[in-house]
N, C-alpha and C positions, 0 to 999 in steps of 0.2 A: 759146468754144462748141465749136470744132472739137476742141480737146484733150479737153473733157468728153465729147464724142461718142465719141472714140477709146477713152477709158478705160472708158466705159460698155459699148461693144461688146466690148472685151477682157475685161472682168469677166464678161459674160454668156456669152461663147464659151469661156472657160477651162474651166469644168466640163464643157461639152458635148464639147469636143475631147478632153479626157482620158478621158471615159467612152467615147466612140466608139473611141478608140485601144485602150483596154483590151478592148473588145469584139472588135476586129479581132485582137488578139494571142490572145485566148481561142479565137476561131474558127479561126485558122491552126493552133494546136496541136491542136485537136479534129479537124481534117481529117487531120492527119498520123497521129494514133492510129487514126482510123477506117480509114485505108488500110493500117494495119499497118506503117508506116514508122518509121524511127529518127529521133530528133531530131538534126539536123546542127548544126554550129557556128554557122551563120548564124541558125538558129532560136533557139539558146541565147542568142545576143547580143541578138536582138530581145526575147526574154523578159526579159532583164536590164533592159529599159527600163521594165517595169511598175512597179517601186518608185519610179522617178522621176516617173511620172505621178501616183502617189499623193502624192508630195512636193509636186508643183505644184498638186494639188487643195487642199492646205493653204493655198496662196496666200502672198504676202509678208506680213511683219509690219506693214507700213504701211497695208494695206487688207484688212479682213475683210468689211466690208459697204459697199456703194455707197449704199444708202439704209436708213433705219430699218426698212423693211419686211423687209429681208433678215434682221435680227436676230429678227424674229417667226417666221421659217422655220427656226429652229435645229433643231427636231425632224426636219424633212426632211433637213437636213444630217447629223444623227446617224444617220439611216437610211442615207444615202448613204455615210457613213464605214464603217458595218458592211458594207454590200454591197461597196464598192470594196476594202476590206481583204481580205474573203473572196475576191474575184476575183483580187486580186494574189497572195495565198498559193496559190490554186489554180493560177495560171500558174507560180508558182515551183516547186510540187510536180510539175507536169506536165513541166517542163523540167529537173528535177533530175538532176544527174550528179555524179560525184566530181571535176569540174573546178573550177578556181579561180574561174571566173565564177559558178558557182552559190553558192559560199561568199560572194562579194562581194554577192550579192543580200540576204543576211540583214541586214547593217548598214543597207543602204538601205531595207529594209522598216521597220526600227526608226525611221529618220529620217523616212520618209514618214508613218508612223503618228503620231509625235509632232507633226509639222506639222499634219496634218489634224485630230488630236484637239484641238490648241490652238485651231484656227479654230472648231471646233464649240463648244468651251467658251466662247470669247469671244462668239460669237453668242448663246449662252444667257444669259451674264451681261449682255449688252447689250439683251436683250428688255425690253419695258416692264414686265412683271409682276415679273421678277427684279430689274430695276434699282430699282423702287420698294421691293421687299421689302428689298433690301440697304441702302437708305437710311433705313429705319424704325428708330427708336431702340427700346431694350428697353422692354417694358411697365412703366409706373409706376403701381401701384395707389394710391400716396399713403399718408398716415397711416391706421392701422387705426381707422376711425371707430367701429365697434361696440365695440372694446376701450376706446377713449377715453371713449365715452359711458357705458359700464358703470362705469368708474372715477369718472367725474364724478358719477354718481347715488349711488354708495356713499359717496363723500366728503361729499356733501351730506347724506346720511342720518346721518352721524356728527357733523354739526353744523358742518362746515367751510364757510367762504365760498369758493366755487369761482369761478375766473376763467380764461378762455381767452385767452391772448395770442398775437399773431401775431409769429413770429420770421422775419425775412427771410433767405432763402438767401444765402449768400456767392457772388458771381458771380466766376467765373474769367475773366481776360482772355485774349485771343488771344496765343499764343506766336509773336511775329514778330521775336524777337531774332536778329540776324545777327552772326557773328563779326567782330572788328575787321579792317579791310582789305577787307571785302566791297564789291564794286562796286555802283553804284546799281541795275544790272539784277539783280544777285544779291539785293539787299534786296527788290526787287519780286517776285522769284520766291518768297522766303520768305513774304512777305505773301499772295501769290496762293495758295500751297499751303495756308496756314492758313485762309484764307477759303473756299477750294474745299471743304474737308472739311465745311463747314456749308452753303454756298450751292448745292452740287450738288443738294440736295433740290428746289430750285425747278424744275430741268429735268424732274423727275418729277411736277410739279404738286402737290407737297406744300407745307405751310405751315411757317413758322418762328416762333419765339417772339420776344417783345420783347427777351429777353436777347441773342439773336443779332443783332437789329437794332441794338441799342445798342453792341455790340462793334464792329460794322462802321462805324457812324456816326462813332465817336470816331477811327477809323483814317483814314477818307476825308476828314474835315474838315481834316486836316493835310497832305494830299497836294496836289501841283500837278496841273494838268490832264494833263500828259504822263505822270506816274507813275500817275495814276488810270486812264487808258486803257491803259497798259502792263499794269497789274495785271489789268484786265478781260480783255485779250487773252490773257494767260497762263492765266487761269482757263478761258476758252473753249477754249484749246488742250488743257488737261487733260480737258475734257468731250468734245472731239472724239476724243481718244485712247481714252477709255472706251467710246465708242459705235461707232467705225469702225475701230479698230486692235486689235492684240493686246497693247496696253499693260497690260491688267489681268492678263495671265499672264506678261508679259515682265519687268516691273519688280518681280520678287520674287527671292528667293535661288534657289528652284527654277527659275524662268524663266532666270536667268543660267546655272545649271548645265546646263539643257537646251540653251542656245545653244552652250556650249562643247562639249557632247557631239555635237550634230548637225554642227557645223563640223569637229570633229576626225574624226568617222567619214566624212564626205564627202571630206575631204582624203586620208584613209587609203585609201579606195576608189579615188580618182583616181591615187594613187601606185602602188598594186598593179596596177591595170588597165594603167598605162603600161608595166609590166614584161611584159605579155602579148606574144606573138608576133603582131604585127598582120598578118602575111602570110596568116594563116589566115582572115581576115575580109575582107569587101568594104570598099573604101575609103569608100563612102557610109555604110555601117553604122558603121564606126569613127568617122567624122567626127561622125555624129549622137550616138554614145555620149559622145565627148569634149565635144560641145556641151552635152549634158544635164548632165554633171558640172561643167563650167566655169560654166554658168548658175547651178546650185545653189550653188556656192561664191561667185560674185559677189553673189548675193542675200543670202547670209549675211554677207558683208563689208559690203554696203550697210546691212543691218539693224543690224549692229554700229555703224556710223558714225552712223546715226539715233539709236540708243540712247545713244551717247556724247555727242552734241550736243543731246540733248533737255533740256527744262526739268526733267523728273523727275530725270535724272542730276545736273544742276546743283544741284538742291535737296539731294540726298543728299550731294554733295561739299561744299557750303557748310555743311550741318549738322554734318558730321563733320570740317570744317576741313582738307580735303585741298587745301591752297593750291597746291602744285606742280602737281598734275594740273589744277586749275582754270586756272592761268595758261597752261598748254599748250593747253587747250581754247579759252580765250578768244583766244589768239593765232591759232588756226586758224579760229575762228568766222566771221570776215568772208568766208572763202572757201567754207565748207562748210555753215554754218547757214542754214536757210531762214527767210523772214519769217513772223512769227506771224500777220499779217493783211495782206491785200493793200492795205488802206487805200484802197480804191476803192468807189464806189457807182454802181449803174446809173442811167442817165438815160433818160427817155422823155418826149417832148413831144407833146401832142395836136395842136396846130396844125401843127407840122412834119409829123406823120404824115398829116394830112389833105391837106396841100399837096403832099406827095411822091408823084409819080405813077409807080408801078412796076407792071408787068404780070407776073403769075405764072400758071403752070398751075393748073388748078382744084384739084388735090390739094395743090400747094404753097401755094396761097393760104390754104387751111384751116390749114396748119401755121403760116404767118406770122401769121394772125389769133390763133392760140392762143399762140404764142411770138413776139411782135413783136421786131424787132431792137433791141438795147440798145446804148447807148454808155456809157462809164465815165469818171468824173472822180475825181481824187484827193481824199481827205479830208485837207486840210492842217491844220497846227497851229492856224491861226486859227479854223477851224470847230470843232475839238475844244475849244479854249478857250471859245468862245461857248457850246457845249453844256454844258460843265462848269460855267461860271458861271451859266447858266440853271438847271441842276439845283440848284446850291448856293443860289440865290436862292429857289427853291421850298422847299428844305429849311429855310431860315431862317424862311419863313412858317409852315411846319409846326411848328417849334420853339416858336413863340409861344403856340400853343394846341394841345396834343396831346390831342385827344379824337376820338371816332369821327366826329362830324359834320364837324369841320374836315378830317379825313383824307379823307373821302368827297368833300367839296367840292374839296379840293386836287387829287385824282385826276381829277375831272370837268372841270377847267379845260382848255379847248382854244382860248382866244383872247379870251374875254370880258373878262378882267382886263386884257389888253394893250390892247384897244380902249378900255377905260375909262380907262386910264392916259394914252393919247395924245389923248383926247377934248378936253381943254382946248386942245391945240395945233392940232388939226385941225378941231374943231367938227363932226365926222361921227358919225352914229349908224349903225354898220355891224353891229350885233348880229344883224340878220336873216340875215347871211351865215354866222354861226356857230351860231345856235340852230336848226339843222336837223340831219338825220342826218349822221354824221361823213363818210361817203363823199361826200355831196352838198357839204359844205363844202370837202373836198379838191378836188373838181372845180371848184367856183366860184373858189376862190382860185388854183388852178393856172392856169386860163385867164386870170384877171384879172392875175396876175403876168406872164404872157407878153404880154398886151396893153400893160401898162405898160412893159415892157422895150423893145418894138419900136415903140412910139409916141413914145418919148422922144428927140427930136432937137432941136438938135444935141448931139453927144456932148461938145463942148468945154466945156460948162457942168458936166460931171460931175467932182466932186473925187475924190480917191483914197478918202476915207472912204465916200462914196456908192457908188463903184464896188465897194468891198469888200462893202457891204450888198447891192448888186444881185447880185453873184456868189453870195453865200451864199443869198439868197432863191431864185435860179434853181436852184441845186444842190439844195436841200431840196425845192423845188416839184416839179422833175422826178423826184426820188427818190420822194417820196410818191405821185406819180401812177403811177410805175412799180410800186410795191408794190400800188396799187389794181388795176392791170390784170393784172399778171403773178403777183404773190404775194399775192392777197387774203386768204389764210388767216392772214397775219400781222397783219391789221387787225381791228378789231371787226366783228362780223357786220352785213351790210347788203346793199343791192342795187346795189353800186358798178358791177358789170359791166354791168348793165342800163342804168344812167345813162350809163356811158361809151359804150355802143353807140348809144344814142339821141342823145347829144350829138355823137358823131362823125358820125352820119348827117346831122344837121342842119347841122353845119359843112361837110361835103362838098357838100351841096346848095347852101348859101349861096355857097361859093367857086366852084362850077361855074357858078352863075348870074351872079355879079358880077365875077369876075376878068377882066382884060383879055385879049383873044385874042392868040395868038402872033404875029399880024401886026405888032404894035407893039413887038416884042421889042427892036429897036435903040434906040427911044426910052426903053424901060424901063432899058436898060443905062446910058445916059447919066444918067438921073434918079437911079438907084441910086448911081452913082459920085459925082455931085454932092452927094447927101445925105451921103455919107461924107466928102467934101472940106470940108464945113462945119466939121469939126474943125480942119483946118489953116488955114482962112481966117478964123477968129474969134479970140476972146481967147486961146485956148490957143496958136494959131499965133503971135500977137504976142509971147507970152511965150517962144516957141521951146522949149517943153517937149516935145521930140520923144519922150522916153521915155514920158510919160504919154499922149500922143496915140496912139502906137503901141499901148500897152496897152489903151486904150479900144476902138480899132478892132478889134484882134486878138481881144479878149475877146468882143465881140459877134459877130464872124464865126466864131470858133472854136466858140461855143456852138451854132451851127447847121451846123457843118462846112462853112464857106464859104470856106476859104482858096483853093479852086480855082474859085470861082464867078463871077469877073468876066471880061469879054471881052478879047481880045488886041488890040483896035483902038486903045485909048487908052493909048499907051505912057507919056506924061507923067503921066497919072493913076496908072498902075501904079507909077511911081517914087516919086511923092509919098506914096502909101499904103503902099508896101512889101508888096504883095499879089501872089499868083500868079493867073493867069486861065485860064479854059476857055471853050468855046463854048456852054455851057449857059445857060439863062435863070437869072439870079441868084436863089437862094432867099432871099437877104437882101431883095431888092426885093419878092419875093412875100410874105414875112412882114410887112414894113413896110406894104405896100399892104393886105394882108388885115386886119391889126390896125387900121389907120386906117379901113377900110371898116366894120368891126364897130363901132368907136366912134362912127361917124357915124350909125348906125341910131337911129331914133326909139324910145325906150324909156319914153315917158311912161306907157304902160299896162303894168302888171306882167305879165311873161310867163306867170305861172301862171294869170291870168284868161283869157288867150287860148287857151292850150294845154289847160287843165284837167288831168286826171290821166291822160290817155291816153298822153302822152309824158313821159318822165322827163328830157328834155334840160334842161341848165342853161346853155346857151351865152349867152343874152341876160341871164340873171341875172348871169353873169360880166361881161358888158359894162356892166351897171348898176354893178357894184362897181368896175370899172376906171375908169369915168368919174368916180366919186366920189373914187377915189384920185388920179387925175390932177388933180383940183381942188385938191389940197394943193400950194401953191406952193413950200413949203420941201422941196426934194428929200431932204435928209438926214432930216427927220422922216418923210417918206413911206416911204422905203426902210427906215429903222430899224423902223418899225411893221410893214411887210410881213415883214421878217426875223424880228422877235420873234413875230409870229403863227405863222410857220412853225416856229420853234423850239418854241413851245407845242404845236402840233399833233403834232410829232415826239415830244415828251415824253408827250403824251396817248396816242398810239398805242403807245408803248413800255410805259407803265404798265398798259395794258389788254390786253396780249398774254400768251400763256401760254408757259411754258418748253418744253413738248413741241413747240410749233410752231417755236420757235427751233432746236431740235435738228435739224430737217429742213434748215435753212439752213447749218448748220455744214459740211456736205459741199461747199458751194459756195464756201467760203472765208470765210464769215461775213458778216453784214449789219451795217450801221451801226445799224439798229434794235435788233439783238441786243445790241450794245455799250451802247447807251443804256438798254435795259431792265435789264441787269445792273448798270449804274452807278446807276440810280435805285433798284434793289433794295438796293444797299449803303447807300444813304441812307435806306432804310426806306419809300420811296415806291412801294409795290407792294401789290396786294390779296392777296398770298400770305404775309401776316404775321398772326399771332394778334392780334386786336383787344383782348381783355380781358387785363389784367395779372394775374399770379398768382405772385409770388415767395415768398409767405409760407407757413410751416408752423405748425401749431397747437401751443401749449405750455400744458399744464394746470398751474395753480398753485393751491395751497390756502392760505387765510389763517385 
């Protein structure tokens, strides 16, 4: 968050600072001419800075837009380009003399104009209208119907028996062939580049044909989960480059020529300026001039390295079989190449947020409410494999009956089929928790998942398989809730924020009335530690499986950031649990206590009958669901069902989101939901595909 704020401030201030500096230079020169004075060496040197300001207005190659809205303002940047270039030329002419310094301004004005022009061009190409227009195919009027029917009528009049046959178009497959000796990553780059040429249309909210879907399906069915997520990550990287960087103008022959030109001109200016007699200038001005030149060259070198290690360059080298260069790049890649995706997902817990007592200033409190603090967890290979297998399972269901009704039904599934599958083992009818608005079901299942997590003791009875399902369930639950609260535009339209606020208010009121006062803090400490020690004193302790015991304890504590939550009084308990302590009241105990208190509430009467429609809170609906889930004695069945429901909800949210909304999140490093959305689109499970088939062309035959 801090880095993002720094980048945002730097991006906004860059244009303003450069504009103000150009204004100051113009004003200083104007004052000198108004007074009838001559332009001295110091003024000439400061006027030499003007082209550098124009250059830095062009920005680095790696960031042209901070948000998609910046691309929409390309016309404003074009106007700024014209004005700033005119001002720079004006400063150059006012400070002109027959000195070497004035001559050096000419190549720097050329470099600055190229950089600023590239930025404006890139912003225009990244704007929504131009992006959509660039992805539209050429108009296809189809067969000449009028000519065909005239010929049909004439032949019939001549006595021929006419028949119109349908001739299917020949489908061309995707060219994903890689040269011999290509690395697995290189093969994925080839696949991703071929797929991106077609599927980039989805980001502009355009639709694709069945031909495109079938090409992609045949490719992804043969992939492993690791390769599938790698291909999707590479595609998203290509899309990020198109929207937020100068890739669209850099990865061309002319772009490469411009890079060489600007780098050589800047280096030439630095060398020639170094030959100047520095004694004629102030040391501060000389230092600033050298700094501007060096920064410009460093940015050029950095841009060249980014260009060299990019997936676009790798694709070109692989396609043209430049083996030696590839080997050199791959040997340096571990040190210089950046990750394609952070592989992290934000986490946000409702109950933890309600129990965490923090005081803020009134203004800061509003900011925190709008952007609540997030924690992040890594998306490991196990979770990716589960998601990929779940999507493939849905695809196999889709293959059985490929019609419109089946497709719509498949995309509308968000847990009913999972509950039906487990009904024989659990005997539960929980469809009421799914057959509501999507945001409501997210809230209900999120709270219920937390209640099940923190009411389940002792931890010793939890096997490694169950623990894995618990962690996956908690990860997706907290992630979906985070999307609901912080990024609701990624989810189907609903009143999720209203439900969240009402539920949060009811939970805070409940905890304020029921939680134990701070006077019994010492007793709470001991009870919390004793609850954790049940792990070591029961079957798991008898088996001396210390690794699994530590994993169970640490996982539950880590999920609530509790490594430092236990007191310093009980040293023996500290050693047995292997935990660090502090003097705060343990959040673990508060969570366990709060969850147990909620589960002990009488819920014989449905909450909706008591509350009516005035409040949208679902707190006690979640308690009702959690009580039913806790009634399943087989923990593996219980947590496998919860995990599969969350996987289904994640898939539902992904298939009902739009590409233009995912474009917004690419600048934040990418979302798991975006990866799942594009993965499902490659399997054809998206509403952005043409429903009706039409491969045939008409052929008129006479008999």
